[in-house]
Residue, then its C-alpha position, 0 to 999 in steps of 0.5 A: m633203299s628199302d626192300s620192303t613193299e610198303t606203299t605210302t599214300v600221297e595226297p593229290l596236289k591242291p591248287r594254291v588259291g591265293t596265287i590264283v586269286w592274285g593272278a586274277v587281280l593282276l589280270v583285272v588290273a592289266a585289262v583296266t589298263l588296256f581299256a584305259s589306253q584304248v578309250d578316252v577316259g577323260a569323262v570319268t570323274p575322280e568320284a567314279v574311280v574312287w567308287s570302283v576302287v571301293a567296290f573292288g576292295a569289297v569284292l576282295v574282302l568278301a572273297g577272303i571271308a568266303t575262303a575263311v568260311v570254307r577253310a573252317a568247314r573243311r577243318t571240322e570234317 
């Protein structure tokens, strides 16, 4: 132990955005599964399923791009 009275500055904790995003993805998958188990989805065509997966992927790509832009902006500050 040191007897000096020096204090170090500690940065506040930052949330891990990736963990939060993947947690949200898992919640969406769970909600879709719950919905599918409660509602008869026999009328849903495979084409609708494919388009919903494409839309979900596009949302994830846009979220990744937004994260990259935000990180780049923070680095220049």
